[in-house]
Backbone as XML, in Angstrom:
<?xml version="1.0"?>
<chain id="A" units="angstrom">
  <residue number="1" name="MET">
    <atom name="N" x="0.720" y="-1.190" z="0.235"/>
    <atom name="CA" x="0.114" y="-0.114" z="0.177"/>
    <atom name="C" x="0.709" y="1.318" z="-0.006"/>
  </residue>
  <residue number="2" name="ILE">
    <atom name="N" x="0.588" y="2.508" z="-0.928"/>
    <atom name="CA" x="1.050" y="3.777" z="-1.002"/>
    <atom name="C" x="0.460" y="4.374" z="-0.754"/>
  </residue>
  <residue number="3" name="PHE">
    <atom name="N" x="0.749" y="5.628" z="-0.022"/>
    <atom name="CA" x="-0.373" y="7.253" z="0.062"/>
    <atom name="C" x="0.024" y="7.897" z="-0.744"/>
  </residue>
  <residue number="4" name="ALA">
    <atom name="N" x="-0.767" y="8.948" z="-1.369"/>
    <atom name="CA" x="-0.055" y="9.854" z="-2.406"/>
    <atom name="C" x="-1.055" y="10.912" z="-1.580"/>
  </residue>
  <residue number="5" name="PHE">
    <atom name="N" x="-0.328" y="12.221" z="-1.487"/>
    <atom name="CA" x="-0.784" y="13.371" z="-0.580"/>
    <atom name="C" x="-0.912" y="14.310" z="-1.992"/>
  </residue>
  <residue number="6" name="ALA">
    <atom name="N" x="-1.737" y="14.589" z="-2.419"/>
    <atom name="CA" x="-2.285" y="16.079" z="-3.491"/>
    <atom name="C" x="-1.771" y="17.218" z="-2.917"/>
  </residue>
  <residue number="7" name="THR">
    <atom name="N" x="-0.598" y="18.217" z="-2.970"/>
    <atom name="CA" x="-0.521" y="19.089" z="-2.289"/>
    <atom name="C" x="-1.415" y="20.377" z="-2.805"/>
  </residue>
  <residue number="8" name="ASP">
    <atom name="N" x="-1.782" y="20.424" z="-4.065"/>
    <atom name="CA" x="-2.976" y="21.120" z="-4.478"/>
    <atom name="C" x="-3.983" y="21.015" z="-3.570"/>
  </residue>
  <residue number="9" name="ASP">
    <atom name="N" x="-4.909" y="20.068" z="-3.690"/>
    <atom name="CA" x="-6.247" y="19.915" z="-3.610"/>
    <atom name="C" x="-6.382" y="19.231" z="-2.038"/>
  </residue>
  <residue number="10" name="ARG">
    <atom name="N" x="-5.358" y="18.959" z="-1.770"/>
    <atom name="CA" x="-5.099" y="18.291" z="-0.325"/>
    <atom name="C" x="-5.866" y="17.105" z="-0.264"/>
  </residue>
  <residue number="11" name="THR">
    <atom name="N" x="-5.883" y="16.481" z="-1.171"/>
    <atom name="CA" x="-6.744" y="14.807" z="-1.105"/>
    <atom name="C" x="-4.979" y="13.961" z="-1.262"/>
  </residue>
  <residue number="12" name="LEU">
    <atom name="N" x="-5.480" y="12.815" z="0.121"/>
    <atom name="CA" x="-4.864" y="11.876" z="0.245"/>
    <atom name="C" x="-5.495" y="10.507" z="-0.563"/>
  </residue>
  <residue number="13" name="MET">
    <atom name="N" x="-4.933" y="10.210" z="-1.100"/>
    <atom name="CA" x="-4.771" y="8.629" z="-2.187"/>
    <atom name="C" x="-4.669" y="7.393" z="-1.748"/>
  </residue>
  <residue number="14" name="VAL">
    <atom name="N" x="-5.043" y="6.475" z="-1.101"/>
    <atom name="CA" x="-4.568" y="4.777" z="-1.167"/>
    <atom name="C" x="-4.519" y="4.101" z="-1.954"/>
  </residue>
  <residue number="15" name="PHE">
    <atom name="N" x="-3.444" y="3.900" z="-2.677"/>
    <atom name="CA" x="-3.085" y="3.034" z="-3.982"/>
    <atom name="C" x="-2.703" y="1.474" z="-3.216"/>
  </residue>
  <residue number="16" name="PRO">
    <atom name="N" x="-2.569" y="0.189" z="-4.080"/>
    <atom name="CA" x="-2.873" y="-0.992" z="-3.523"/>
    <atom name="C" x="-1.036" y="-1.073" z="-3.787"/>
  </residue>
  <residue number="17" name="ASN">
    <atom name="N" x="-0.509" y="-0.574" z="-5.202"/>
    <atom name="CA" x="0.771" y="-0.870" z="-4.942"/>
    <atom name="C" x="0.892" y="0.378" z="-6.207"/>
  </residue>
  <residue number="18" name="GLN">
    <atom name="N" x="2.570" y="-0.205" z="-6.409"/>
    <atom name="CA" x="3.705" y="1.388" z="-7.012"/>
    <atom name="C" x="2.681" y="1.586" z="-8.822"/>
  </residue>
  <residue number="19" name="ARG">
    <atom name="N" x="2.737" y="0.588" z="-9.171"/>
    <atom name="CA" x="2.261" y="0.829" z="-10.550"/>
    <atom name="C" x="0.708" y="1.453" z="-10.650"/>
  </residue>
  <residue number="20" name="ASP">
    <atom name="N" x="0.283" y="1.175" z="-9.673"/>
    <atom name="CA" x="-1.257" y="2.500" z="-9.850"/>
    <atom name="C" x="-0.590" y="3.794" z="-9.597"/>
  </residue>
  <residue number="21" name="VAL">
    <atom name="N" x="0.077" y="3.663" z="-8.477"/>
    <atom name="CA" x="0.479" y="5.369" z="-8.380"/>
    <atom name="C" x="1.237" y="6.132" z="-9.289"/>
  </residue>
  <residue number="22" name="VAL">
    <atom name="N" x="2.184" y="5.397" z="-9.978"/>
    <atom name="CA" x="2.715" y="5.852" z="-11.479"/>
    <atom name="C" x="1.743" y="6.300" z="-12.779"/>
  </residue>
  <residue number="23" name="THR">
    <atom name="N" x="0.723" y="5.322" z="-12.541"/>
    <atom name="CA" x="-0.469" y="5.729" z="-13.689"/>
    <atom name="C" x="-0.931" y="6.520" z="-13.228"/>
  </residue>
  <residue number="24" name="TYR">
    <atom name="N" x="-1.556" y="6.979" z="-12.304"/>
    <atom name="CA" x="-2.377" y="8.082" z="-11.519"/>
    <atom name="C" x="-1.846" y="9.390" z="-11.751"/>
  </residue>
  <residue number="25" name="CYS">
    <atom name="N" x="-0.449" y="9.439" z="-11.025"/>
    <atom name="CA" x="0.219" y="10.740" z="-10.358"/>
    <atom name="C" x="0.893" y="10.814" z="-11.961"/>
  </residue>
  <residue number="26" name="GLU">
    <atom name="N" x="0.834" y="12.066" z="-12.248"/>
    <atom name="CA" x="1.248" y="11.979" z="-13.542"/>
    <atom name="C" x="3.070" y="13.049" z="-13.008"/>
  </residue>
  <residue number="27" name="GLY">
    <atom name="N" x="3.761" y="11.995" z="-14.221"/>
    <atom name="CA" x="5.304" y="12.726" z="-13.900"/>
    <atom name="C" x="5.249" y="14.207" z="-13.420"/>
  </residue>
  <residue number="28" name="TRP">
    <atom name="N" x="4.796" y="15.214" z="-14.446"/>
    <atom name="CA" x="5.540" y="16.561" z="-14.559"/>
    <atom name="C" x="4.277" y="16.857" z="-13.405"/>
  </residue>
  <residue number="29" name="ASP">
    <atom name="N" x="3.376" y="16.496" z="-12.489"/>
    <atom name="CA" x="3.386" y="17.142" z="-11.388"/>
    <atom name="C" x="4.156" y="16.314" z="-10.236"/>
  </residue>
  <residue number="30" name="VAL">
    <atom name="N" x="4.730" y="15.407" z="-10.112"/>
    <atom name="CA" x="5.471" y="14.693" z="-8.895"/>
    <atom name="C" x="6.768" y="15.901" z="-9.272"/>
  </residue>
  <residue number="31" name="SER">
    <atom name="N" x="7.035" y="15.906" z="-10.903"/>
    <atom name="CA" x="8.483" y="16.680" z="-10.745"/>
    <atom name="C" x="8.625" y="18.125" z="-9.882"/>
  </residue>
  <residue number="32" name="GLU">
    <atom name="N" x="6.808" y="18.153" z="-10.193"/>
    <atom name="CA" x="6.936" y="19.606" z="-9.609"/>
    <atom name="C" x="6.609" y="19.926" z="-8.042"/>
  </residue>
  <residue number="33" name="GLY">
    <atom name="N" x="6.392" y="18.621" z="-7.459"/>
    <atom name="CA" x="6.357" y="18.937" z="-6.277"/>
    <atom name="C" x="4.847" y="18.340" z="-5.499"/>
  </residue>
  <residue number="34" name="GLY">
    <atom name="N" x="3.728" y="17.981" z="-6.912"/>
    <atom name="CA" x="2.634" y="18.325" z="-6.475"/>
    <atom name="C" x="1.773" y="17.418" z="-5.643"/>
  </residue>
  <residue number="35" name="TRP">
    <atom name="N" x="2.915" y="16.130" z="-5.507"/>
    <atom name="CA" x="2.766" y="14.976" z="-5.179"/>
    <atom name="C" x="3.835" y="14.710" z="-3.859"/>
  </residue>
  <residue number="36" name="LEU">
    <atom name="N" x="2.779" y="14.220" z="-2.576"/>
    <atom name="CA" x="4.133" y="13.710" z="-1.724"/>
    <atom name="C" x="3.531" y="12.320" z="-1.075"/>
  </residue>
  <residue number="37" name="PHE">
    <atom name="N" x="4.549" y="10.899" z="-1.306"/>
    <atom name="CA" x="4.382" y="9.738" z="-1.346"/>
    <atom name="C" x="4.797" y="9.648" z="0.391"/>
  </residue>
  <residue number="38" name="PHE">
    <atom name="N" x="4.369" y="7.988" z="0.920"/>
    <atom name="CA" x="4.411" y="7.749" z="2.185"/>
    <atom name="C" x="4.219" y="5.862" z="1.827"/>
  </residue>
  <residue number="39" name="ASP">
    <atom name="N" x="4.888" y="4.988" z="2.486"/>
    <atom name="CA" x="4.775" y="3.681" z="2.123"/>
    <atom name="C" x="3.742" y="3.518" z="3.035"/>
  </residue>
  <residue number="40" name="ALA">
    <atom name="N" x="3.302" y="2.251" z="3.390"/>
    <atom name="CA" x="2.348" y="1.602" z="4.124"/>
    <atom name="C" x="2.637" y="1.874" z="5.792"/>
  </residue>
  <residue number="41" name="GLU">
    <atom name="N" x="3.275" y="2.663" z="6.049"/>
    <atom name="CA" x="4.133" y="2.912" z="7.609"/>
    <atom name="C" x="3.579" y="4.173" z="7.710"/>
  </residue>
  <residue number="42" name="GLY">
    <atom name="N" x="3.671" y="4.664" z="7.120"/>
    <atom name="CA" x="3.635" y="6.361" z="6.533"/>
    <atom name="C" x="4.855" y="7.473" z="6.396"/>
  </residue>
  <residue number="43" name="THR">
    <atom name="N" x="5.653" y="6.302" z="6.422"/>
    <atom name="CA" x="7.319" y="6.607" z="5.888"/>
    <atom name="C" x="7.679" y="7.171" z="4.953"/>
  </residue>
  <residue number="44" name="PRO">
    <atom name="N" x="8.056" y="8.541" z="4.528"/>
    <atom name="CA" x="7.926" y="9.145" z="3.372"/>
    <atom name="C" x="8.872" y="8.398" z="2.102"/>
  </residue>
  <residue number="45" name="MET">
    <atom name="N" x="8.360" y="8.792" z="1.016"/>
    <atom name="CA" x="9.011" y="8.371" z="-0.368"/>
    <atom name="C" x="9.555" y="9.455" z="-0.921"/>
  </residue>
  <residue number="46" name="GLU">
    <atom name="N" x="10.225" y="8.750" z="-2.295"/>
    <atom name="CA" x="10.581" y="9.976" z="-2.921"/>
    <atom name="C" x="10.323" y="9.162" z="-4.367"/>
  </residue>
  <residue number="47" name="ALA">
    <atom name="N" x="10.504" y="9.860" z="-5.582"/>
    <atom name="CA" x="10.270" y="9.376" z="-6.710"/>
    <atom name="C" x="11.643" y="9.863" z="-7.077"/>
  </residue>
  <residue number="48" name="VAL">
    <atom name="N" x="11.951" y="8.606" z="-7.913"/>
    <atom name="CA" x="13.361" y="8.647" z="-8.930"/>
    <atom name="C" x="13.154" y="8.518" z="-10.217"/>
  </residue>
  <residue number="49" name="PHE">
    <atom name="N" x="13.373" y="9.452" z="-10.972"/>
    <atom name="CA" x="12.887" y="9.368" z="-12.676"/>
    <atom name="C" x="13.877" y="8.831" z="-12.956"/>
  </residue>
  <residue number="50" name="SER">
    <atom name="N" x="13.511" y="7.994" z="-14.021"/>
    <atom name="CA" x="14.715" y="7.157" z="-15.005"/>
    <atom name="C" x="14.704" y="8.390" z="-16.076"/>
  </residue>
  <residue number="51" name="GLU">
    <atom name="N" x="13.703" y="8.684" z="-16.345"/>
    <atom name="CA" x="13.726" y="10.073" z="-17.688"/>
    <atom name="C" x="12.939" y="10.944" z="-16.662"/>
  </residue>
  <residue number="52" name="PRO">
    <atom name="N" x="13.857" y="11.901" z="-17.336"/>
    <atom name="CA" x="12.687" y="13.000" z="-16.313"/>
    <atom name="C" x="11.663" y="13.446" z="-17.295"/>
  </residue>
  <residue number="53" name="ALA">
    <atom name="N" x="10.721" y="14.175" z="-16.397"/>
    <atom name="CA" x="9.317" y="14.596" z="-16.753"/>
    <atom name="C" x="10.375" y="16.191" z="-17.534"/>
  </residue>
  <residue number="54" name="ALA">
    <atom name="N" x="9.329" y="16.723" z="-18.335"/>
    <atom name="CA" x="10.127" y="18.271" z="-18.833"/>
    <atom name="C" x="9.131" y="18.583" z="-19.949"/>
  </residue>
  <residue number="55" name="LYS">
    <atom name="N" x="9.560" y="20.029" z="-20.342"/>
    <atom name="CA" x="7.812" y="21.062" z="-20.753"/>
    <atom name="C" x="8.624" y="21.710" z="-21.563"/>
  </residue>
  <residue number="56" name="ASN">
    <atom name="N" x="8.024" y="21.258" z="-22.718"/>
    <atom name="CA" x="8.656" y="22.122" z="-23.779"/>
    <atom name="C" x="7.607" y="23.051" z="-25.002"/>
  </residue>
  <residue number="57" name="GLY">
    <atom name="N" x="6.763" y="24.544" z="-24.485"/>
    <atom name="CA" x="6.331" y="25.066" z="-24.720"/>
    <atom name="C" x="4.734" y="24.508" z="-24.244"/>
  </residue>
  <residue number="58" name="TRP">
    <atom name="N" x="3.787" y="24.033" z="-24.980"/>
    <atom name="CA" x="2.971" y="23.345" z="-24.530"/>
    <atom name="C" x="2.674" y="22.048" z="-24.201"/>
  </residue>
  <residue number="59" name="VAL">
    <atom name="N" x="3.893" y="21.234" z="-25.187"/>
    <atom name="CA" x="3.736" y="19.546" z="-24.742"/>
    <atom name="C" x="4.430" y="19.499" z="-23.865"/>
  </residue>
  <residue number="60" name="ILE">
    <atom name="N" x="3.910" y="18.518" z="-22.676"/>
    <atom name="CA" x="4.717" y="18.101" z="-21.585"/>
    <atom name="C" x="4.994" y="16.561" z="-21.784"/>
  </residue>
  <residue number="61" name="PHE">
    <atom name="N" x="5.975" y="16.286" z="-21.149"/>
    <atom name="CA" x="6.582" y="14.983" z="-21.136"/>
    <atom name="C" x="7.016" y="14.443" z="-19.735"/>
  </residue>
  <residue number="62" name="HIS">
    <atom name="N" x="6.286" y="13.339" z="-19.504"/>
    <atom name="CA" x="5.648" y="13.336" z="-17.880"/>
    <atom name="C" x="6.793" y="12.004" z="-17.521"/>
  </residue>
  <residue number="63" name="GLY">
    <atom name="N" x="8.093" y="11.454" z="-18.695"/>
    <atom name="CA" x="8.956" y="11.207" z="-17.651"/>
    <atom name="C" x="8.848" y="9.619" z="-17.109"/>
  </residue>
  <residue number="64" name="PHE">
    <atom name="N" x="9.761" y="8.845" z="-16.661"/>
    <atom name="CA" x="9.398" y="7.532" z="-16.368"/>
    <atom name="C" x="10.115" y="7.616" z="-14.545"/>
  </residue>
  <residue number="65" name="TYR">
    <atom name="N" x="9.367" y="7.510" z="-13.419"/>
    <atom name="CA" x="9.650" y="7.296" z="-12.434"/>
    <atom name="C" x="8.804" y="6.251" z="-11.512"/>
  </residue>
  <residue number="66" name="SER">
    <atom name="N" x="9.810" y="5.823" z="-10.285"/>
    <atom name="CA" x="9.566" y="5.045" z="-9.444"/>
    <atom name="C" x="9.494" y="5.241" z="-8.287"/>
  </residue>
  <residue number="67" name="LEU">
    <atom name="N" x="8.916" y="4.676" z="-6.925"/>
    <atom name="CA" x="9.227" y="5.506" z="-5.803"/>
    <atom name="C" x="10.338" y="4.524" z="-4.930"/>
  </residue>
  <residue number="68" name="ARG">
    <atom name="N" x="10.927" y="5.131" z="-3.818"/>
    <atom name="CA" x="11.873" y="4.458" z="-2.834"/>
    <atom name="C" x="11.677" y="5.227" z="-1.889"/>
  </residue>
  <residue number="69" name="LEU">
    <atom name="N" x="12.044" y="4.523" z="-0.723"/>
    <atom name="CA" x="11.991" y="5.242" z="0.922"/>
    <atom name="C" x="12.573" y="6.302" z="0.633"/>
  </residue>
  <residue number="70" name="ASN">
    <atom name="N" x="12.496" y="7.615" z="1.011"/>
    <atom name="CA" x="13.344" y="8.251" z="1.237"/>
    <atom name="C" x="14.159" y="8.399" z="2.278"/>
  </residue>
  <residue number="71" name="ALA">
    <atom name="N" x="15.116" y="8.826" z="2.005"/>
    <atom name="CA" x="16.429" y="8.511" z="3.145"/>
    <atom name="C" x="16.684" y="10.157" z="3.870"/>
  </residue>
  <residue number="72" name="GLU">
    <atom name="N" x="16.180" y="11.374" z="3.356"/>
    <atom name="CA" x="15.807" y="11.775" z="4.081"/>
    <atom name="C" x="15.786" y="12.497" z="5.310"/>
  </residue>
  <residue number="73" name="SER">
    <atom name="N" x="15.913" y="12.308" z="6.168"/>
    <atom name="CA" x="15.279" y="12.924" z="7.634"/>
    <atom name="C" x="14.829" y="14.355" z="8.011"/>
  </residue>
  <residue number="74" name="GLU">
    <atom name="N" x="14.928" y="15.059" z="7.062"/>
    <atom name="CA" x="14.039" y="16.124" z="7.872"/>
    <atom name="C" x="12.677" y="16.085" z="6.669"/>
  </residue>
  <residue number="75" name="LYS">
    <atom name="N" x="12.473" y="14.747" z="5.947"/>
    <atom name="CA" x="11.172" y="14.552" z="5.880"/>
    <atom name="C" x="10.354" y="14.325" z="6.490"/>
  </residue>
  <residue number="76" name="THR">
    <atom name="N" x="8.874" y="14.398" z="6.874"/>
    <atom name="CA" x="8.132" y="14.299" z="7.678"/>
    <atom name="C" x="7.188" y="12.716" z="7.731"/>
  </residue>
  <residue number="77" name="HIS">
    <atom name="N" x="6.721" y="12.793" z="8.617"/>
    <atom name="CA" x="6.058" y="11.534" z="8.895"/>
    <atom name="C" x="4.472" y="11.668" z="8.083"/>
  </residue>
  <residue number="78" name="LEU">
    <atom name="N" x="3.754" y="10.302" z="7.331"/>
    <atom name="CA" x="2.811" y="10.926" z="7.135"/>
    <atom name="C" x="1.211" y="11.213" z="8.565"/>
  </residue>
  <residue number="79" name="LEU">
    <atom name="N" x="1.596" y="10.554" z="9.261"/>
    <atom name="CA" x="1.171" y="11.310" z="10.085"/>
    <atom name="C" x="0.987" y="12.914" z="11.273"/>
  </residue>
  <residue number="80" name="VAL">
    <atom name="N" x="1.845" y="13.787" z="10.635"/>
    <atom name="CA" x="1.888" y="14.803" z="10.529"/>
    <atom name="C" x="0.790" y="15.705" z="9.162"/>
  </residue>
  <residue number="81" name="HIS">
    <atom name="N" x="1.338" y="15.172" z="7.796"/>
    <atom name="CA" x="0.037" y="15.966" z="7.360"/>
    <atom name="C" x="-0.965" y="15.407" z="7.334"/>
  </residue>
  <residue number="82" name="LEU">
    <atom name="N" x="-1.514" y="14.329" z="8.178"/>
    <atom name="CA" x="-3.447" y="14.305" z="8.372"/>
    <atom name="C" x="-3.918" y="15.635" z="8.535"/>
  </residue>
  <residue number="83" name="PRO">
    <atom name="N" x="-3.458" y="16.522" z="9.109"/>
    <atom name="CA" x="-4.221" y="17.364" z="9.813"/>
    <atom name="C" x="-4.702" y="18.474" z="8.855"/>
  </residue>
  <residue number="84" name="GLN">
    <atom name="N" x="-3.720" y="18.442" z="7.360"/>
    <atom name="CA" x="-3.693" y="19.151" z="5.943"/>
    <atom name="C" x="-4.874" y="18.411" z="5.224"/>
  </residue>
  <residue number="85" name="VAL">
    <atom name="N" x="-5.325" y="17.593" z="5.386"/>
    <atom name="CA" x="-6.008" y="16.190" z="4.417"/>
    <atom name="C" x="-7.589" y="16.896" z="4.475"/>
  </residue>
  <residue number="86" name="ALA">
    <atom name="N" x="-8.033" y="17.468" z="2.962"/>
    <atom name="CA" x="-9.037" y="17.746" z="2.986"/>
    <atom name="C" x="-9.849" y="16.515" z="2.515"/>
  </residue>
  <residue number="87" name="ALA">
    <atom name="N" x="-9.701" y="15.356" z="2.269"/>
    <atom name="CA" x="-10.787" y="14.315" z="1.470"/>
    <atom name="C" x="-9.919" y="13.701" z="1.645"/>
  </residue>
  <residue number="88" name="VAL">
    <atom name="N" x="-10.316" y="12.099" z="1.581"/>
    <atom name="CA" x="-9.524" y="10.812" z="1.259"/>
    <atom name="C" x="-10.386" y="9.759" z="0.453"/>
  </residue>
  <residue number="89" name="GLU">
    <atom name="N" x="-9.135" y="9.241" z="-0.337"/>
    <atom name="CA" x="-9.466" y="8.317" z="-1.917"/>
    <atom name="C" x="-9.633" y="7.320" z="-1.631"/>
  </residue>
  <residue number="90" name="GLY">
    <atom name="N" x="-9.773" y="6.080" z="-0.693"/>
    <atom name="CA" x="-9.390" y="4.834" z="-0.908"/>
    <atom name="C" x="-10.613" y="4.124" z="-0.212"/>
  </residue>
  <residue number="91" name="GLU">
    <atom name="N" x="-10.003" y="2.855" z="-0.477"/>
    <atom name="CA" x="-11.383" y="1.860" z="-0.255"/>
    <atom name="C" x="-11.556" y="1.639" z="1.278"/>
  </residue>
  <residue number="92" name="ALA">
    <atom name="N" x="-12.975" y="1.370" z="1.506"/>
    <atom name="CA" x="-13.185" y="1.076" z="3.231"/>
    <atom name="C" x="-12.567" y="-0.193" z="3.247"/>
  </residue>
  <residue number="93" name="PRO">
    <atom name="N" x="-12.094" y="-0.175" z="4.962"/>
    <atom name="CA" x="-12.031" y="1.150" z="5.738"/>
    <atom name="C" x="-11.551" y="2.386" z="5.530"/>
  </residue>
  <residue number="94" name="LEU">
    <atom name="N" x="-10.177" y="2.402" z="4.580"/>
    <atom name="CA" x="-9.118" y="3.568" z="4.861"/>
    <atom name="C" x="-9.542" y="4.735" z="3.872"/>
  </residue>
  <residue number="95" name="ASN">
    <atom name="N" x="-10.900" y="4.892" z="4.357"/>
    <atom name="CA" x="-11.795" y="6.544" z="3.358"/>
    <atom name="C" x="-11.504" y="7.169" z="3.862"/>
  </residue>
  <residue number="96" name="THR">
    <atom name="N" x="-11.013" y="7.393" z="5.382"/>
    <atom name="CA" x="-11.242" y="8.477" z="6.119"/>
    <atom name="C" x="-9.970" y="8.684" z="7.057"/>
  </residue>
  <residue number="97" name="VAL">
    <atom name="N" x="-9.794" y="10.387" z="6.732"/>
    <atom name="CA" x="-8.411" y="10.632" z="7.552"/>
    <atom name="C" x="-8.636" y="9.788" z="9.119"/>
  </residue>
  <residue number="98" name="ALA">
    <atom name="N" x="-9.569" y="9.431" z="10.019"/>
    <atom name="CA" x="-9.508" y="8.839" z="11.142"/>
    <atom name="C" x="-9.061" y="7.394" z="11.158"/>
  </residue>
  <residue number="99" name="ALA">
    <atom name="N" x="-9.584" y="6.708" z="10.098"/>
    <atom name="CA" x="-9.152" y="5.537" z="9.906"/>
    <atom name="C" x="-7.713" y="5.312" z="9.175"/>
  </residue>
  <residue number="100" name="ILE">
    <atom name="N" x="-7.000" y="6.247" z="8.505"/>
    <atom name="CA" x="-5.511" y="6.219" z="8.351"/>
    <atom name="C" x="-4.701" y="6.327" z="9.486"/>
  </residue>
  <residue number="101" name="GLU">
    <atom name="N" x="-5.380" y="7.274" z="10.421"/>
    <atom name="CA" x="-4.246" y="7.928" z="11.928"/>
    <atom name="C" x="-4.647" y="6.375" z="12.449"/>
  </residue>
  <residue number="102" name="GLY">
    <atom name="N" x="-5.784" y="5.781" z="13.241"/>
    <atom name="CA" x="-5.450" y="5.061" z="13.819"/>
    <atom name="C" x="-4.847" y="3.728" z="12.679"/>
  </residue>
  <residue number="103" name="LEU">
    <atom name="N" x="-4.559" y="3.391" z="11.828"/>
    <atom name="CA" x="-3.592" y="2.496" z="11.335"/>
    <atom name="C" x="-2.468" y="3.012" z="11.180"/>
  </residue>
  <residue number="104" name="LEU">
    <atom name="N" x="-1.835" y="3.941" z="10.960"/>
    <atom name="CA" x="-0.210" y="4.283" z="11.405"/>
    <atom name="C" x="0.249" y="4.256" z="12.764"/>
  </residue>
  <residue number="105" name="LYS">
    <atom name="N" x="-0.627" y="4.993" z="13.466"/>
    <atom name="CA" x="-0.643" y="4.866" z="15.258"/>
    <atom name="C" x="-0.727" y="3.284" z="15.327"/>
  </residue>
  <residue number="106" name="SER">
    <atom name="N" x="-1.014" y="2.660" z="15.411"/>
    <atom name="CA" x="-1.466" y="1.295" z="15.763"/>
    <atom name="C" x="0.088" y="0.464" z="15.001"/>
  </residue>
  <residue number="107" name="ARG">
    <atom name="N" x="0.369" y="0.903" z="13.680"/>
    <atom name="CA" x="1.980" y="0.831" z="13.279"/>
    <atom name="C" x="3.188" y="1.044" z="13.758"/>
  </residue>
  <residue number="108" name="LEU">
    <atom name="N" x="2.942" y="2.388" z="14.262"/>
    <atom name="CA" x="3.966" y="2.920" z="14.961"/>
    <atom name="C" x="3.927" y="2.522" z="16.746"/>
  </residue>
  <residue number="109" name="THR">
    <atom name="N" x="2.686" y="1.832" z="17.448"/>
    <atom name="CA" x="2.530" y="1.187" z="18.618"/>
    <atom name="C" x="3.115" y="0.179" z="18.174"/>
  </residue>
  <residue number="110" name="GLY">
    <atom name="N" x="3.218" y="-0.690" z="17.191"/>
    <atom name="CA" x="3.781" y="-2.293" z="17.157"/>
    <atom name="C" x="5.300" y="-2.224" z="17.000"/>
  </residue>
  <residue number="111" name="MET">
    <atom name="N" x="5.716" y="-1.078" z="16.179"/>
    <atom name="CA" x="7.735" y="-1.020" z="16.201"/>
    <atom name="C" x="7.619" y="-0.845" z="17.692"/>
  </residue>
  <residue number="112" name="ALA">
    <atom name="N" x="6.475" y="-0.045" z="18.729"/>
    <atom name="CA" x="7.817" y="0.623" z="19.522"/>
    <atom name="C" x="7.541" y="-0.640" z="20.724"/>
  </residue>
  <residue number="113" name="ASP">
    <atom name="N" x="6.561" y="-1.577" z="20.294"/>
    <atom name="CA" x="6.593" y="-2.557" z="21.273"/>
    <atom name="C" x="7.246" y="-4.006" z="20.968"/>
  </residue>
  <residue number="114" name="SER">
    <atom name="N" x="7.638" y="-3.907" z="19.653"/>
    <atom name="CA" x="8.231" y="-4.771" z="19.411"/>
    <atom name="C" x="10.249" y="-4.369" z="19.589"/>
  </residue>
  <residue number="115" name="GLY">
    <atom name="N" x="10.143" y="-3.235" z="19.940"/>
    <atom name="CA" x="11.611" y="-3.451" z="20.374"/>
    <atom name="C" x="12.350" y="-2.428" z="19.025"/>
  </residue>
  <residue number="116" name="LEU">
    <atom name="N" x="11.838" y="-2.159" z="18.219"/>
    <atom name="CA" x="11.736" y="-1.354" z="16.851"/>
    <atom name="C" x="12.040" y="0.109" z="17.016"/>
  </residue>
  <residue number="117" name="ARG">
    <atom name="N" x="12.532" y="0.745" z="16.237"/>
    <atom name="CA" x="12.459" y="2.188" z="16.612"/>
    <atom name="C" x="11.780" y="2.738" z="15.438"/>
  </residue>
  <residue number="118" name="PRO">
    <atom name="N" x="10.637" y="3.799" z="15.970"/>
    <atom name="CA" x="9.642" y="4.366" z="14.898"/>
    <atom name="C" x="10.460" y="5.511" z="13.903"/>
  </residue>
  <residue number="119" name="PRO">
    <atom name="N" x="10.021" y="6.169" z="12.786"/>
    <atom name="CA" x="10.936" y="6.833" z="11.948"/>
    <atom name="C" x="10.711" y="7.780" z="13.090"/>
  </residue>
  <residue number="120" name="ALA">
    <atom name="N" x="12.278" y="8.498" z="12.374"/>
    <atom name="CA" x="12.497" y="9.429" z="13.253"/>
    <atom name="C" x="11.998" y="10.916" z="12.988"/>
  </residue>
  <residue number="121" name="ALA">
    <atom name="N" x="11.352" y="11.260" z="12.189"/>
    <atom name="CA" x="10.234" y="12.130" z="11.642"/>
    <atom name="C" x="8.918" y="12.227" z="12.299"/>
  </residue>
  <residue number="122" name="ALA">
    <atom name="N" x="8.123" y="10.830" z="13.080"/>
    <atom name="CA" x="7.180" y="10.682" z="13.113"/>
    <atom name="C" x="6.826" y="11.023" z="14.619"/>
  </residue>
  <residue number="123" name="PRO">
    <atom name="N" x="6.111" y="11.783" z="14.863"/>
    <atom name="CA" x="5.107" y="12.336" z="16.410"/>
    <atom name="C" x="5.419" y="10.826" z="17.124"/>
  </residue>
  <residue number="124" name="LYS">
    <atom name="N" x="5.802" y="11.533" z="18.324"/>
    <atom name="CA" x="5.898" y="10.965" z="19.726"/>
    <atom name="C" x="4.332" y="10.627" z="19.848"/>
  </residue>
  <residue number="125" name="LEU">
    <atom name="N" x="4.423" y="9.748" z="20.097"/>
    <atom name="CA" x="2.918" y="8.517" z="20.846"/>
    <atom name="C" x="2.514" y="8.823" z="22.210"/>
  </residue>
  <residue number="126" name="GLN">
    <atom name="N" x="1.796" y="9.251" z="22.528"/>
    <atom name="CA" x="1.052" y="9.156" z="24.310"/>
    <atom name="C" x="0.358" y="7.699" z="24.190"/>
  </residue>
  <residue number="127" name="ARG">
    <atom name="N" x="0.898" y="7.170" z="25.074"/>
    <atom name="CA" x="0.148" y="6.049" z="25.740"/>
    <atom name="C" x="-0.705" y="6.253" z="27.364"/>
  </residue>
</chain>
């Protein structure tokens, strides 16, 4: 599962796989910062272009990209972005902000309970 947050209309999309993400999220918009991506645990992902997106007058080439975990520690966990979400598009039960928040918090709690460290940019959970 991959979460994609559209920065323009603040819609959070829930995709079952990377293929669906790259089919839906056009490369030009991705290259211009129009989308933020997160894995199933809410960890930031980044788009890596094998062929860059480009614009030549009225013609736009969307390029080709794939997603990978983002190694930059200053990127924020999806939980930090949830208050900005205006709408969620996903299949039930992951079609509300509350449901996604609950899922992500349970996964972070599970990580803490198993002795694993939650992502550095993730907010602290209150018990």
